[in-house]
ROVEXFI-810758 format. One record per residue (C-alpha): z, y, x; residue in one letter. Coordinates in Angstrom, 2 decimals, always signed. Layout:
BEGIN
up  north  east  resn
Z  Y  X  a .
...
***
This chain:
BEGIN
up  north  east  resn
-3.90  -129.72  -4.28  m .
-5.79  -127.52  -1.83  t .
-8.24  -125.34  -3.84  p .
-11.87  -124.93  -2.96  l .
-12.88  -121.65  -1.21  p .
-13.58  -118.84  -3.71  p .
-17.14  -117.50  -3.88  l .
-16.07  -113.91  -4.04  m .
-14.38  -113.86  -0.71  d .
-14.20  -110.58  +1.20  k .
-16.91  -111.79  +3.60  g .
-19.32  -112.69  +0.74  r .
-18.50  -110.16  -2.04  i .
-20.89  -107.54  -0.49  g .
-23.90  -109.92  -0.62  d .
-22.81  -111.31  -4.02  a .
-23.03  -107.76  -5.47  v .
-26.11  -106.75  -3.46  l .
-28.28  -109.75  -4.65  i .
-28.16  -108.68  -8.43  p .
-28.87  -105.02  -7.46  v .
-31.86  -106.18  -5.33  l .
-33.02  -108.32  -8.28  s .
-32.87  -105.37  -10.62  i .
-34.96  -103.26  -8.15  a .
-37.43  -106.20  -7.92  q .
-37.76  -106.39  -11.69  a .
-38.38  -102.63  -11.86  v .
-41.13  -102.88  -9.23  a .
-42.74  -105.71  -11.20  m .
-42.66  -103.56  -14.29  g .
-44.32  -100.67  -12.43  i .
-46.94  -103.11  -11.12  g .
-47.61  -104.30  -14.74  a .
-48.16  -100.68  -16.04  f .
-50.33  -99.87  -13.09  a .
-52.43  -102.97  -13.65  t .
-52.87  -101.79  -17.38  r .
-54.01  -98.33  -16.29  d .
-56.45  -99.78  -13.72  a .
-58.07  -102.19  -16.25  f .
-58.22  -99.40  -18.83  s .
-60.17  -97.21  -16.41  a .
-62.55  -100.08  -15.55  l .
-63.03  -100.71  -19.24  h .
-64.16  -97.15  -19.64  l .
-66.62  -97.44  -16.79  g .
-64.46  -95.32  -14.46  q .
-62.88  -96.22  -11.18  g .
-59.08  -96.79  -11.10  p .
-57.05  -93.64  -10.49  a .
-55.54  -93.30  -7.03  i .
-52.07  -93.07  -8.59  a .
-52.56  -96.43  -10.26  a .
-53.75  -98.09  -7.09  l .
-50.86  -96.60  -5.01  v .
-48.37  -97.76  -7.62  a .
-49.85  -101.22  -7.66  l .
-49.88  -101.52  -3.96  l .
-46.37  -100.02  -3.66  g .
-45.08  -102.42  -6.35  a .
-46.51  -105.41  -4.51  g .
-44.98  -104.41  -1.19  i .
-41.62  -103.66  -2.83  a .
-41.52  -107.00  -4.60  v .
-42.31  -108.81  -1.41  a .
-39.69  -106.93  +0.72  l .
-37.08  -107.30  -1.85  l .
-37.69  -110.91  -2.41  g .
-37.40  -111.43  +1.48  w .
-34.21  -109.56  +1.51  l .
-32.73  -111.41  -1.52  i .
-33.46  -114.73  +0.22  k .
-31.89  -113.45  +3.44  q .
-28.66  -112.44  +1.71  r .
-28.67  -115.53  -0.34  a .
-28.87  -117.72  +2.76  e .
-25.97  -115.67  +4.26  a .
-23.81  -116.50  +1.24  i .
-24.76  -120.21  +1.39  g .
-24.05  -120.44  +5.10  q .
-20.82  -118.54  +4.76  s .
-19.50  -120.66  +1.81  y .
-20.42  -123.95  +3.65  a .
-18.53  -122.89  +6.66  n .
-15.49  -121.83  +4.46  a .
-15.62  -125.24  +2.79  l .
-15.86  -126.96  +6.23  r .
-12.81  -125.12  +7.48  l .
-10.95  -126.01  +4.27  t .
-11.77  -129.65  +4.48  l .
-10.93  -129.91  +8.15  y .
-7.62  -128.01  +7.73  r .
-6.74  -130.32  +4.93  h .
-7.60  -133.51  +6.81  i .
-5.71  -132.38  +9.80  a .
-2.54  -132.10  +7.72  g .
-2.93  -135.49  +6.01  m .
-0.76  -138.54  +6.97  n .
-2.47  -140.47  +9.73  l .
-2.03  -143.87  +7.96  t .
-3.65  -142.43  +4.78  a .
-6.45  -141.05  +6.83  l .
-7.00  -144.36  +8.57  e .
-7.38  -146.17  +5.29  q .
-10.40  -144.05  +4.41  r .
-13.90  -144.92  +5.63  r .
-15.04  -142.88  +8.56  v .
-18.59  -142.66  +7.18  g .
-17.40  -141.41  +3.80  a .
-15.31  -138.62  +5.51  l .
-18.39  -137.72  +7.66  s .
-20.44  -137.13  +4.47  l .
-17.97  -134.46  +3.44  r .
-19.21  -132.54  +6.54  f .
-22.89  -133.30  +6.17  v .
-24.24  -134.16  +2.73  g .
-21.59  -132.28  +0.63  d .
-21.86  -129.19  +2.79  l .
-25.68  -129.28  +2.35  s .
-25.18  -129.43  -1.45  a .
-22.77  -126.49  -1.23  a .
-25.21  -124.41  +0.89  r .
-28.21  -125.27  -1.35  n .
-26.34  -124.17  -4.46  w .
-24.66  -121.00  -3.19  f .
-27.45  -120.00  -0.88  g .
-30.44  -120.94  -2.97  r .
-29.55  -122.08  -6.46  g .
-27.10  -119.47  -7.62  l .
-29.10  -116.52  -6.28  p .
-32.21  -117.79  -8.04  l .
-30.11  -118.00  -11.20  a .
-28.90  -114.45  -10.89  i .
-32.47  -113.18  -10.10  s .
-33.75  -114.99  -13.19  a .
-31.00  -113.49  -15.39  l .
-32.16  -110.11  -14.22  v .
-35.90  -110.69  -14.12  t .
-36.28  -112.47  -17.48  l .
-34.89  -109.69  -19.77  p .
-36.72  -107.00  -17.74  g .
-40.04  -108.81  -17.91  a .
-39.64  -109.52  -21.56  a .
-38.84  -105.90  -22.16  t .
-41.89  -104.75  -20.28  v .
-44.12  -107.16  -22.10  l .
-42.73  -105.91  -25.49  w .
-43.35  -102.33  -24.39  l .
-46.99  -103.16  -23.49  l .
-47.68  -104.53  -26.94  h .
-45.27  -106.23  -29.47  p .
-48.04  -108.58  -30.87  h .
-48.80  -109.85  -27.33  l .
-45.09  -110.30  -26.63  a .
-44.66  -112.42  -29.78  l .
-47.68  -114.54  -28.88  a .
-46.11  -115.31  -25.49  a .
-42.51  -115.70  -26.65  f .
-43.08  -118.33  -29.29  v .
-44.60  -121.05  -26.99  p .
-42.26  -120.17  -24.17  l .
-39.18  -120.41  -26.16  c .
-40.33  -123.74  -27.62  a .
-40.87  -125.13  -24.09  v .
-37.52  -123.65  -23.00  i .
-35.76  -125.57  -25.81  a .
-37.52  -128.74  -24.76  l .
-36.63  -128.25  -21.15  t .
-32.89  -127.71  -21.97  l .
-32.89  -130.88  -23.90  g .
-34.40  -132.92  -21.02  l .
-32.37  -131.21  -18.32  a .
-29.01  -132.96  -18.97  f .
-30.23  -136.32  -17.68  g .
-30.81  -134.88  -14.24  l .
-27.14  -134.96  -13.21  e .
-26.89  -138.67  -14.00  r .
-29.95  -139.26  -11.66  r .
-28.15  -137.06  -9.05  h .
-25.00  -139.25  -9.19  r .
-26.99  -142.43  -8.96  t .
-29.04  -141.17  -5.99  l .
-25.95  -139.76  -4.19  r .
-24.04  -143.06  -4.57  r .
-26.99  -145.10  -3.17  k .
-27.63  -142.64  -0.42  r .
-23.90  -142.37  +0.56  a .
-23.52  -146.10  +0.69  n .
-26.49  -146.37  +3.02  l .
-25.22  -143.55  +5.26  s .
-21.70  -144.86  +5.42  i .
-22.94  -148.34  +6.33  a .
-25.19  -147.02  +9.06  m .
-22.47  -144.71  +10.51  i .
-20.12  -147.68  +10.80  e .
-22.65  -150.33  +11.77  r .
-24.39  -148.48  +14.56  i .
-21.28  -148.61  +16.87  a .
-21.17  -152.38  +16.55  v .
-24.89  -153.10  +16.28  a .
-25.14  -154.92  +19.63  p .
-22.19  -157.16  +18.68  m .
-23.81  -157.95  +15.35  l .
-27.01  -158.78  +17.09  d .
-25.11  -161.17  +19.36  l .
-23.82  -162.89  +16.19  m .
-27.38  -163.23  +14.87  g .
-26.86  -160.71  +12.09  r .
-29.75  -158.33  +12.99  t .
-32.38  -159.99  +10.69  p .
-29.96  -159.85  +7.74  k .
-28.97  -156.33  +8.40  e .
-32.60  -155.38  +8.48  l .
-33.21  -157.08  +5.15  r .
-30.29  -155.36  +3.58  n .
-31.45  -151.89  +5.08  l .
-34.92  -152.48  +3.70  n .
-33.77  -153.48  +0.28  e .
-31.29  -150.52  +0.02  t .
-34.17  -148.17  +1.30  g .
-36.47  -149.41  -1.41  t .
-33.81  -148.73  -4.12  v .
-33.19  -145.46  -2.66  l .
-36.82  -144.52  -2.64  r .
-37.14  -145.33  -6.39  r .
-34.05  -143.35  -7.17  n .
-35.22  -140.37  -5.21  a .
-38.67  -140.52  -6.95  l .
-36.98  -140.65  -10.33  e .
-34.86  -137.58  -9.55  r .
-37.64  -135.60  -8.04  t .
-40.00  -136.57  -10.93  g .
-37.41  -135.51  -13.47  h .
-36.99  -132.12  -11.66  r .
-40.72  -131.55  -11.23  n .
-41.33  -132.48  -14.81  g .
-38.98  -129.75  -15.92  l .
-40.92  -127.29  -13.75  s .
-44.23  -128.61  -15.14  g .
-43.11  -127.90  -18.67  l .
-43.02  -124.24  -17.85  m .
-46.57  -124.36  -16.51  d .
-47.54  -125.78  -19.83  i .
-45.62  -123.02  -21.61  g .
-47.45  -120.46  -19.48  a .
-50.87  -121.87  -20.41  s .
-49.87  -121.88  -24.10  l .
-48.54  -118.26  -23.81  a .
-51.76  -117.20  -22.18  g .
-53.94  -118.79  -24.83  v .
-51.85  -117.28  -27.52  g .
-52.08  -113.88  -26.00  t .
-55.87  -113.97  -25.69  l .
-56.20  -115.18  -29.45  l .
-53.88  -112.33  -30.67  v .
-55.80  -109.82  -28.46  a .
-59.10  -110.80  -30.05  g .
-57.52  -110.71  -33.59  q .
-56.11  -107.18  -33.14  y .
-58.75  -105.76  -30.87  g .
-56.34  -105.00  -28.06  i .
-57.83  -103.53  -24.92  t .
-58.61  -105.53  -21.81  a .
-56.03  -103.42  -19.79  g .
-53.25  -104.42  -22.00  l .
-54.22  -108.00  -22.01  v .
-54.39  -108.10  -18.23  a .
-51.08  -106.49  -17.94  a .
-49.63  -108.89  -20.49  a .
-50.95  -111.84  -18.60  l .
-49.44  -110.53  -15.37  a .
-46.06  -110.21  -17.07  m .
-46.35  -113.77  -18.39  i .
-46.86  -114.98  -14.91  a .
-43.75  -113.04  -13.85  i .
-41.83  -114.51  -16.76  l .
-42.82  -118.11  -15.90  v .
-41.97  -117.83  -12.27  t .
-38.06  -117.65  -12.66  p .
-38.25  -120.03  -15.65  l .
-40.06  -122.60  -13.32  r .
-37.38  -121.94  -10.59  e .
-34.57  -122.62  -13.16  l .
-35.48  -126.33  -12.84  a .
-34.72  -126.19  -9.09  l .
-31.52  -124.13  -9.89  v .
-30.30  -126.86  -12.27  w .
-31.27  -129.57  -9.65  d .
-29.16  -127.84  -7.01  r .
-26.29  -127.16  -9.40  y .
-26.16  -130.89  -10.36  c .
-26.09  -131.79  -6.64  g .
-23.24  -129.35  -6.08  w .
-21.25  -130.59  -9.11  r .
-21.26  -134.16  -7.69  v .
-20.42  -132.95  -4.17  a .
-17.62  -130.68  -5.61  r .
-15.91  -133.65  -7.24  e .
-15.94  -135.59  -4.00  k .
-14.48  -132.62  -2.09  a .
-11.84  -131.98  -4.80  q .
-10.76  -135.68  -4.65  n .
-10.24  -135.38  -0.92  l .
-8.37  -132.01  -1.27  l .
-6.16  -133.69  -3.92  a .
-4.62  -135.91  -1.19  q .
-1.25  -134.79  +0.13  p .
-1.54  -132.58  +3.16  s .
+0.87  -130.24  +5.00  a .
+0.54  -128.13  +8.12  s .
+2.54  -129.52  +11.00  r .
+5.01  -127.30  +12.84  t .
+4.27  -126.88  +16.50  s .
+7.14  -127.71  +18.75  g .
+8.95  -124.83  +20.51  n .
+11.70  -126.70  +22.40  e .
+10.49  -127.92  +25.81  t .
+13.91  -129.47  +26.80  a .
+14.54  -133.19  +26.29  a .
+15.19  -133.75  +22.66  a .
+17.89  -135.70  +20.78  c .
+16.42  -137.72  +17.94  v .
+18.46  -138.80  +14.89  q .
+17.19  -140.90  +11.89  l .
+19.21  -141.61  +8.74  r .
+18.18  -143.57  +5.70  g .
+16.42  -146.99  +5.47  v .
+16.47  -146.75  +9.34  v .
+19.33  -145.50  +11.55  t .
+18.43  -144.44  +14.98  l .
+20.32  -142.24  +17.58  d .
+18.52  -141.36  +20.74  v .
+20.24  -139.06  +23.25  a .
+18.35  -136.32  +24.96  a .
+16.59  -137.61  +28.13  g .
+17.02  -141.30  +27.15  a .
+14.51  -144.03  +27.32  y .
+14.58  -146.09  +24.12  h .
+12.57  -149.07  +22.98  r .
+12.58  -149.57  +19.22  i .
+13.91  -152.91  +17.98  d .
+11.36  -154.23  +15.52  p .
+14.26  -155.92  +13.62  q .
+15.64  -152.57  +12.70  s .
+12.38  -151.08  +11.23  v .
+11.77  -151.14  +7.58  a .
+8.60  -152.71  +6.20  a .
+5.51  -150.56  +6.40  n .
+7.33  -147.82  +8.33  v .
+5.84  -146.73  +11.65  d .
+8.80  -144.88  +13.17  l .
+6.84  -143.29  +15.94  l .
+4.54  -141.76  +13.39  r .
+7.36  -140.54  +11.28  v .
+9.21  -138.98  +14.33  i .
+5.91  -137.35  +15.40  a .
+5.32  -135.92  +11.93  g .
+1.97  -137.91  +11.63  l .
+3.31  -139.77  +8.65  d .
+5.83  -138.84  +5.92  g .
+8.76  -141.03  +4.91  a .
+10.85  -139.45  +2.17  p .
+13.45  -142.31  +2.59  e .
+14.19  -141.24  +6.21  i .
+15.98  -138.13  +7.27  e .
+14.89  -136.80  +10.74  l .
+16.91  -134.32  +12.67  s .
+16.96  -132.95  +16.24  w .
+20.56  -132.71  +16.89  g .
+21.69  -129.23  +17.96  a .
+18.15  -128.07  +18.63  a .
+16.79  -125.17  +16.59  a .
+13.56  -126.86  +15.82  g .
+11.32  -129.69  +16.76  p .
+10.53  -130.28  +20.38  p .
+7.04  -130.33  +22.08  v .
+5.97  -133.79  +21.16  i .
+3.45  -136.02  +22.97  a .
+2.35  -138.98  +20.89  y .
+0.46  -141.67  +22.81  i .
-1.14  -144.15  +20.28  g .
-3.50  -146.96  +20.49  e .
-6.40  -144.46  +20.02  r .
-6.52  -141.86  +22.80  s .
-6.63  -138.25  +21.78  a .
-9.36  -137.42  +24.32  i .
-12.38  -135.31  +23.39  l .
-15.68  -135.49  +25.14  q .
-15.88  -133.04  +28.05  g .
-14.61  -132.55  +31.51  s .
-11.53  -134.31  +33.06  l .
-9.90  -130.88  +33.09  r .
-10.36  -130.56  +29.44  r .
-9.05  -134.12  +28.80  a .
-5.84  -133.60  +30.78  v .
-5.10  -130.16  +29.28  t .
-6.07  -130.55  +25.73  l .
-3.84  -128.50  +23.52  g .
-2.09  -126.76  +26.44  l .
-1.72  -122.94  +26.34  k .
-2.16  -121.45  +28.76  p .
-4.21  -124.02  +30.66  r .
-2.60  -124.94  +33.98  p .
-4.38  -124.01  +37.23  s .
-6.73  -126.57  +38.89  d .
-4.19  -126.85  +41.70  a .
-1.36  -127.64  +39.37  k .
-3.54  -130.28  +37.52  i .
-4.57  -131.91  +40.77  c .
-0.93  -132.08  +41.95  k .
+0.10  -133.76  +38.76  m .
-2.78  -136.24  +38.93  l .
-1.51  -137.19  +42.42  a .
+2.03  -137.75  +41.16  h .
+0.63  -140.29  +38.68  f .
-1.94  -141.85  +41.14  g .
-4.99  -140.55  +39.37  l .
-6.58  -138.57  +42.16  t .
-9.50  -141.01  +42.25  h .
-10.70  -139.62  +38.90  l .
-11.43  -136.22  +40.50  a .
-12.69  -137.31  +43.87  e .
-16.41  -136.79  +43.20  g .
-18.46  -133.63  +43.80  e .
-17.60  -132.30  +40.43  t .
-13.87  -132.75  +40.78  g .
-12.12  -131.86  +37.62  l .
-15.42  -131.16  +36.01  g .
-16.36  -134.92  +35.98  v .
-17.39  -135.90  +32.36  r .
-15.10  -137.94  +30.17  v .
-16.47  -139.62  +27.02  s .
-14.98  -139.37  +23.56  e .
-11.75  -141.29  +23.28  g .
-11.74  -141.72  +27.09  g .
-13.97  -144.80  +26.78  r .
-15.45  -144.11  +30.26  s .
-12.06  -144.59  +31.75  l .
-10.25  -147.73  +32.62  a .
-7.54  -148.56  +29.84  p .
-4.63  -148.00  +32.24  q .
-6.14  -144.78  +33.62  d .
-6.77  -143.58  +30.05  r .
-3.09  -144.30  +29.11  f .
-1.72  -142.62  +32.25  i .
-3.92  -139.53  +31.74  l .
-2.11  -138.95  +28.51  e .
+1.10  -139.19  +30.38  l .
-0.18  -136.57  +32.77  v .
-0.95  -134.37  +29.82  r .
+2.64  -134.84  +28.48  a .
+4.00  -133.83  +31.90  a .
+1.87  -130.72  +32.12  l .
+2.96  -129.78  +28.52  a .
+6.70  -130.21  +29.50  n .
+6.95  -132.27  +26.39  a .
+10.63  -132.65  +25.17  g .
+9.79  -135.94  +23.50  l .
+7.18  -138.56  +24.28  v .
+6.40  -141.31  +21.78  l .
+4.46  -144.28  +23.14  i .
+2.81  -147.05  +21.20  d .
+3.79  -150.23  +22.96  g .
+0.15  -151.46  +22.84  v .
-0.69  -148.73  +25.34  g .
+1.78  -150.00  +27.92  m .
+0.32  -153.45  +27.96  k .
-2.41  -152.29  +30.44  t .
-0.24  -153.44  +33.33  g .
+2.51  -152.53  +35.92  a .
+0.70  -149.21  +36.59  k .
+1.29  -148.15  +33.07  a .
+5.00  -148.88  +33.49  h .
+5.06  -147.00  +36.69  a .
+3.47  -144.03  +34.98  g .
+6.26  -143.91  +32.40  v .
+8.84  -144.00  +35.19  k .
+7.02  -141.17  +36.94  t .
+7.16  -139.05  +33.83  l .
+10.85  -139.51  +33.34  h .
+11.45  -138.80  +36.94  r .
+9.48  -135.47  +36.91  l .
+10.62  -134.27  +33.49  r .
+13.75  -136.24  +32.36  q .
+12.12  -136.08  +28.89  t .
+13.21  -138.30  +26.02  t .
+10.89  -141.28  +25.76  i .
+10.72  -143.70  +22.73  i .
+8.50  -146.78  +22.88  v .
+7.37  -148.70  +19.87  g .
+7.02  -152.40  +19.46  d .
+4.41  -154.32  +21.36  g .
+5.80  -154.74  +24.88  l .
+6.11  -158.21  +26.49  p .
+9.09  -159.37  +28.47  g .
+12.49  -157.73  +28.56  d .
+13.20  -155.38  +25.62  r .
+16.27  -153.74  +26.90  s .
+16.47  -149.99  +26.69  d .
+16.64  -149.32  +30.42  t .
+14.57  -152.14  +32.02  s .
+11.51  -149.96  +32.78  v .
+13.60  -147.11  +34.17  l .
+16.05  -148.93  +36.31  e .
+16.31  -146.14  +38.74  q .
+17.09  -142.69  +37.31  q .
+16.52  -139.75  +39.64  v .
+16.93  -136.18  +39.07  p .
+13.93  -134.25  +37.69  p .
+11.57  -132.77  +40.30  a .
+9.14  -130.04  +39.53  g .
+5.45  -130.78  +40.23  p .
***
């Protein structure tokens, strides 16, 4: 199982240590402000103006608290963004190493949420929730100590109602995670449905499904609104209890002050410290809310990271490859041969092309490359084109290092009859959509053959579905073999003659582009 990124990474450890230090400094500044408030009110009670030192201390404490608070939030946001990015990299690296078939069985919308909702939950917890918790752990003891030093009787008058409210809040806090799970499930289902339906919305409309889809969307939205209000109400209720505790503490402080004849300066300072105490207590409700959100997201991320995943070895042999399979399937393909897989020889639920490419695992099949030291450079051309949105130049050289020159790219396009794609004013800069959807099916297929030729692939694996695009596709395969003499294995799905050499009747020596 791939572990989650550690919080105390070398890129975050500095901020993780700095935040508690800044919180301690902020608590000290608050204490100085409280004592300065006491001195100022005491002077006013005696009919004198506040001393300059008290005013300077009060102003300095206020400025320090503000600046330190700003800095704490900045460094906390840095931690949150850094951790979210580390989690994003971990998830993508793990997904990239998963078996393609296992990945295709998962809903695209659910995987998308790992990179949107779950990362937001991680950022909110590590960037805002955890730093607030650390600040509270520092501020609360400091403020309580200052309040006790001001006057023990006033401190006890505040502590009793505050502790009672804290105990009540803890008892009510545990139901918040359940509300988080319910809301997240509803929100996730809605988001997944929308991600997957948007792409086919026009077709659904043609089928007359739009009214039903709108009704379902409205009903789901109504339930989601109710769940969101329940969770928000629960969280805000926890914060509200702290406001009630602050009011009770203030009333208790005034009653005790009157009973013991405590001066107005001490009372003012005590009330200021009560306000300082209640602020982090109120924020603890938000801390718990964000922690609950992270707990749910963490479970989902861990479930994904528990799936088998292994980094694939990049090919280093550019010469034509010899392919040998042993096990439930026996296959021997000589280097430079063209081989079409006989579907009768394939075991059930085994996609040989994916196994050979390393996209799927098959423990019951042993794969070897003959006398080669390692795997060849492999080009896999499946039903779904591996083309990212961008320029034609990017599409045809994706994954190639170093990128071939424009002249070499254009020459190779000419070999395969694709010069028309770069004939406009922008040339190789013409835009190609994700998956090559802006291209004709046969051009999309042949473009991947061009990429294989530019990569000097030692083995080209072709899903037979791709070659159903017509005679031009067959001619493209013949051109690839003529230029590179690479080993070509084609999967099932081709109409007509299934002999191994029918497509490449005329073998000619390789010619460089």
